Backbone as JSON, one array per atom type, in Angstrom:
{
  "sequence": "MSPLKITARDAAIGPVVEVFGELDHSSAIRLRELIPTIELRPGQRLVMDLSGMEFCDSSGITALIAAHHHAQAARADLALAAVPAHTLRILRVVGLDQILPILPAAASDDGGSESGTVA",
  "N": [[-5.46, 10.08, 7.55], [-8.2, 8.16, 6.56], [-10.07, 5.49, 7.7], [-11.28, 2.68, 5.83], [-14.68, 2.4, 5.04], [-17.5, 0.57, 4.27], [-20.68, 0.46, 2.9], [-23.74, -1.17, 2.09], [-26.67, -1.34, 0.13], [-29.98, -2.03, -1.03], [-31.42, -1.09, -4.12], [-33.75, 0.14, -6.56], [-32.68, -0.47, -9.08], [-30.77, -2.31, -8.51], [-28.13, -3.58, -6.37], [-26.41, -1.17, -4.31], [-23.27, -0.13, -3.51], [-21.52, 1.65, -1.19], [-18.59, 3.47, -0.82], [-16.38, 4.66, 1.53], [-13.72, 6.71, 2.69], [-10.34, 5.51, 2.55], [-9.35, 3.58, -0.11], [-7.14, 1.4, -0.43], [-3.94, -0.38, -0.66], [-3.9, -1.7, 1.8], [-6.54, -1.91, 2.54], [-8.22, -2.62, 0.43], [-8.71, -5.31, 0.11], [-10.87, -5.9, 1.71], [-13.07, -4.89, 0.29], [-12.8, -6.46, -1.99], [-13.34, -8.97, -0.89], [-15.98, -8.65, -0.15], [-17.42, -8.24, -2.55], [-17.99, -10.76, -4.04], [-20.07, -11.72, -2.47], [-22.28, -10.27, -2.98], [-25.43, -10.43, -4.21], [-26.52, -10.68, -7.47], [-28.84, -10.32, -10.11], [-29.53, -11.28, -13.51], [-29.52, -8.52, -15.69], [-29.67, -6.59, -13.71], [-28.11, -3.73, -12.1], [-25.1, -3.14, -10.56], [-24.13, -0.64, -8.52], [-21.39, 1.27, -7.71], [-20.9, 3.52, -5.42], [-18.86, 6.12, -5.09], [-18.62, 8.48, -3.79], [-17.79, 9.14, -1.21], [-15.2, 8.32, -1.12], [-11.89, 8.88, -0.39], [-9.31, 8.36, -1.23], [-7.65, 6.36, -3.65], [-5.75, 3.69, -4.65], [-3.75, 1.57, -6.83], [-4.5, -0.96, -5.96], [-7.07, -0.51, -5.09], [-8.28, 0.19, -7.53], [-8.06, -2.28, -8.76], [-9.85, -3.74, -7.18], [-12.23, -2.54, -7.98], [-12.31, -3.38, -10.62], [-12.61, -6.1, -10.15], [-15.2, -6.06, -9.16], [-16.54, -5.36, -11.48], [-16.07, -7.67, -13.03], [-17.48, -9.53, -11.47], [-20.1, -8.59, -11.79], [-20.41, -8.97, -14.58], [-20.23, -11.76, -14.72], [-22.62, -12.45, -13.58], [-24.35, -11.68, -15.49], [-25.08, -9.04, -15.34], [-24.83, -5.45, -14.92], [-22.29, -3.02, -14.15], [-21.71, 0.08, -12.61], [-19.94, 3.07, -11.9], [-20.4, 5.58, -9.55], [-20.38, 9.05, -8.8], [-17.58, 9.54, -8.91], [-14.54, 10.51, -7.5], [-12.52, 13.31, -8.53], [-9.68, 12.88, -8.73], [-9.51, 10.1, -8.9], [-11.06, 9.62, -11.13], [-9.46, 10.76, -13.07], [-7.31, 8.94, -13.14], [-8.67, 6.64, -14.01], [-9.35, 7.48, -16.57], [-6.82, 7.89, -17.74], [-5.76, 5.29, -17.87], [-7.67, 4.11, -19.43], [-9.9, 2.84, -18.39], [-12.29, 4.15, -18.09], [-13.61, 3.68, -20.38], [-14.57, 1.19, -20.14], [-15.77, 0.85, -17.65], [-18.74, 2.16, -16.81], [-19.45, 5.55, -15.96], [-21.28, 7.33, -13.67], [-23.18, 10.28, -12.76], [-23.28, 11.83, -9.49], [-25.95, 11.9, -8.45], [-27.16, 9.74, -9.67], [-26.71, 7.46, -8.2], [-28.43, 7.5, -6.13], [-31.35, 6.43, -6.03], [-33.7, 6.18, -4.61], [-33.4, 3.91, -3.07], [-33.48, 1.2, -0.66], [-33.16, -0.48, 2.55], [-30.56, -0.04, 3.89], [-27.26, -0.64, 5.08], [-24.41, -1.03, 7.16], [-21.5, -2.56, 6.09], [-18.71, -3.05, 6.27]],
  "CA": [[-5.93, 8.87, 6.91], [-9.54, 7.73, 6.94], [-10.26, 4.06, 7.5], [-12.29, 2.3, 4.85], [-16.0, 2.01, 5.5], [-18.3, 0.14, 3.12], [-22.08, 0.16, 3.18], [-24.47, -1.73, 0.95], [-28.12, -1.23, 0.22], [-30.7, -2.4, -2.25], [-32.11, -0.01, -4.82], [-34.63, -0.38, -7.61], [-31.9, -0.98, -10.21], [-29.87, -3.34, -8.03], [-27.38, -3.2, -5.17], [-25.54, 0.01, -4.29], [-22.19, -0.25, -2.53], [-20.94, 2.96, -0.95], [-17.22, 3.36, -0.32], [-15.95, 5.86, 2.26], [-12.35, 6.64, 3.2], [-9.23, 5.17, 1.67], [-9.37, 2.26, -0.75], [-5.72, 1.25, -0.78], [-3.37, -1.73, -0.58], [-4.19, -2.35, 3.08], [-7.98, -2.04, 2.79], [-8.97, -3.06, -0.75], [-9.1, -6.72, 0.27], [-12.21, -5.94, 2.31], [-14.02, -4.73, -0.8], [-12.69, -7.65, -2.84], [-14.02, -10.08, -0.21], [-17.41, -8.36, -0.13], [-18.02, -8.27, -3.89], [-18.62, -12.03, -4.41], [-21.24, -12.0, -1.63], [-23.4, -9.43, -3.45], [-26.27, -11.18, -5.13], [-26.97, -9.94, -8.65], [-29.63, -11.06, -11.09], [-29.33, -10.77, -14.86], [-30.19, -7.25, -15.99], [-29.51, -5.6, -12.65], [-26.9, -2.91, -12.14], [-24.37, -2.9, -9.32], [-23.58, 0.72, -8.51], [-20.36, 1.55, -6.73], [-20.96, 4.94, -5.1], [-17.54, 6.48, -4.6], [-18.66, 9.89, -3.35], [-17.08, 9.3, 0.05], [-13.86, 7.78, -1.22], [-10.89, 9.94, -0.29], [-8.07, 7.96, -1.89], [-7.73, 5.06, -4.3], [-4.52, 3.33, -5.33], [-3.93, 0.51, -7.82], [-5.24, -2.06, -5.33], [-8.47, -0.1, -5.13], [-8.73, 0.05, -8.92], [-8.2, -3.72, -8.98], [-11.1, -4.15, -6.53], [-13.33, -2.08, -8.85], [-12.31, -4.29, -11.76], [-13.2, -7.35, -9.65], [-16.65, -5.83, -9.11], [-16.98, -5.42, -12.88], [-16.08, -9.09, -13.42], [-18.57, -10.16, -10.74], [-21.35, -8.2, -12.47], [-20.46, -9.64, -15.87], [-20.5, -13.18, -14.49], [-24.04, -12.56, -13.24], [-25.07, -11.06, -16.62], [-25.56, -7.75, -14.84], [-23.95, -4.34, -15.25], [-21.66, -2.29, -13.07], [-21.44, 1.49, -12.89], [-19.32, 3.83, -10.83], [-21.12, 6.84, -9.36], [-19.73, 10.1, -8.01], [-16.15, 9.23, -8.84], [-13.73, 11.69, -7.21], [-11.74, 13.8, -9.67], [-8.36, 12.25, -8.82], [-9.7, 8.72, -9.34], [-11.56, 9.7, -12.51], [-8.29, 11.02, -13.92], [-6.59, 7.67, -13.29], [-9.48, 5.77, -14.86], [-9.24, 7.98, -17.95], [-5.45, 7.67, -18.23], [-5.57, 3.87, -18.19], [-8.72, 3.68, -20.34], [-10.99, 2.11, -17.74], [-13.54, 4.88, -18.26], [-14.24, 3.12, -21.58], [-15.1, -0.12, -19.77], [-16.6, 1.03, -16.46], [-19.59, 3.35, -16.96], [-19.35, 6.54, -14.89], [-22.54, 8.04, -13.47], [-23.11, 11.43, -11.85], [-23.58, 11.51, -8.08], [-27.38, 11.69, -8.22], [-27.61, 8.46, -10.23], [-26.59, 6.38, -7.22], [-29.47, 7.66, -5.12], [-32.62, 6.3, -6.75], [-34.77, 5.77, -3.71], [-33.14, 2.57, -2.57], [-33.87, 0.93, 0.73], [-32.37, -1.48, 3.24], [-29.18, 0.37, 4.05], [-26.57, -1.31, 6.17], [-22.96, -0.98, 7.13], [-20.94, -3.86, 5.83], [-17.35, -3.17, 6.83]],
  "C": [[-7.3, 8.51, 7.45], [-9.69, 6.24, 6.7], [-11.39, 3.79, 6.51], [-13.57, 1.9, 5.55], [-16.81, 1.69, 4.24], [-19.71, -0.11, 3.6], [-22.72, -0.37, 1.91], [-25.95, -1.58, 1.2], [-28.72, -1.69, -1.09], [-31.39, -1.18, -2.8], [-32.94, -0.65, -5.94], [-33.84, -1.01, -8.76], [-30.98, -2.14, -9.82], [-29.1, -2.84, -6.82], [-26.55, -1.93, -5.38], [-24.53, -0.21, -3.17], [-21.53, 1.12, -2.42], [-19.58, 2.78, -0.28], [-16.83, 4.7, 0.29], [-14.51, 5.66, 2.73], [-11.37, 6.24, 2.13], [-9.31, 3.73, 1.2], [-7.95, 2.02, -1.28], [-5.25, -0.18, -0.55], [-3.7, -2.43, 0.73], [-5.69, -2.57, 3.32], [-8.77, -2.62, 1.62], [-9.42, -4.51, -0.65], [-10.5, -6.84, 0.87], [-13.29, -5.79, 1.24], [-13.99, -5.96, -1.7], [-13.37, -8.86, -2.21], [-15.53, -9.89, -0.18], [-18.07, -8.62, -1.49], [-18.65, -9.62, -4.23], [-19.86, -12.38, -3.59], [-22.46, -11.19, -2.06], [-24.17, -10.2, -4.51], [-26.76, -10.25, -6.24], [-27.77, -10.86, -9.55], [-29.36, -10.48, -12.47], [-30.16, -9.49, -15.09], [-30.09, -6.21, -14.9], [-28.24, -4.79, -12.88], [-26.35, -2.77, -10.73], [-23.75, -1.52, -9.42], [-22.58, 0.83, -7.37], [-20.34, 3.06, -6.53], [-19.66, 5.33, -4.41], [-17.48, 7.9, -4.06], [-17.9, 10.13, -2.07], [-15.66, 8.78, 0.03], [-12.84, 8.92, -1.28], [-9.61, 9.64, -1.05], [-8.27, 6.59, -2.5], [-6.41, 4.8, -5.0], [-4.79, 2.17, -6.29], [-4.65, -0.7, -7.24], [-6.73, -1.76, -5.31], [-9.05, -0.22, -6.52], [-8.94, -1.43, -9.24], [-9.49, -4.24, -8.35], [-12.31, -3.71, -7.37], [-13.43, -2.96, -10.09], [-12.91, -5.63, -11.36], [-14.72, -7.22, -9.57], [-17.25, -5.9, -10.51], [-17.09, -6.87, -13.35], [-17.22, -9.84, -12.73], [-19.91, -9.85, -11.42], [-21.48, -8.91, -13.81], [-20.81, -11.12, -15.72], [-21.98, -13.43, -14.17], [-24.94, -12.04, -14.36], [-25.78, -9.78, -16.17], [-24.55, -6.68, -15.28], [-23.33, -3.78, -13.98], [-21.5, -0.85, -13.53], [-20.81, 2.11, -11.66], [-20.04, 5.17, -10.75], [-20.29, 7.77, -8.5], [-18.25, 9.83, -7.81], [-15.37, 10.51, -8.55], [-12.81, 12.04, -8.38], [-10.4, 13.09, -9.82], [-8.47, 10.79, -9.3], [-10.19, 8.69, -10.79], [-10.4, 9.94, -13.47], [-7.52, 9.73, -14.17], [-7.36, 6.73, -14.21], [-9.39, 6.19, -16.32], [-7.86, 7.7, -18.53], [-5.25, 6.22, -18.66], [-6.68, 3.3, -19.09], [-9.87, 2.93, -19.71], [-12.32, 2.86, -17.81], [-14.29, 4.42, -19.5], [-14.91, 1.79, -21.28], [-16.09, -0.01, -18.61], [-17.44, 2.29, -16.62], [-19.51, 4.25, -15.72], [-20.66, 7.31, -14.85], [-22.32, 9.28, -12.62], [-23.53, 11.01, -10.45], [-25.04, 11.15, -7.87], [-27.86, 10.33, -8.71], [-27.5, 7.32, -9.24], [-27.67, 6.43, -6.17], [-30.84, 7.64, -5.81], [-33.73, 5.77, -5.86], [-34.61, 4.37, -3.17], [-33.56, 2.43, -1.12], [-32.85, -0.02, 1.34], [-30.88, -1.13, 3.28], [-28.56, -0.39, 5.21], [-25.08, -1.17, 6.05], [-22.44, -2.38, 7.0], [-19.58, -4.0, 6.51], [-16.8, -1.82, 7.19]]
}
């Protein structure tokens, strides 16, 4: 088991949140608590980079949906980048791939700056 680690940085398109480790029932609350603190302006895109995520259960999916709602409330967009195959399959089965845009891995790395570990 890998403990959850979350980092956030600013990029040209908006904030990028990187998720590493396991996003599950015992750790998803940390992401859910972080999301409302991320400042978004209308037209920006919040990118959730999941390239380092090793596991995601329904609590993790719920945290991603919370991020989507946060972006919508700010009149911004949300996209998931580098979604692991097992999580992508779940998103497709439940139809969330129709609501949450999925980007390739490279799309989350657009020359952003100000990296920092959050949790």
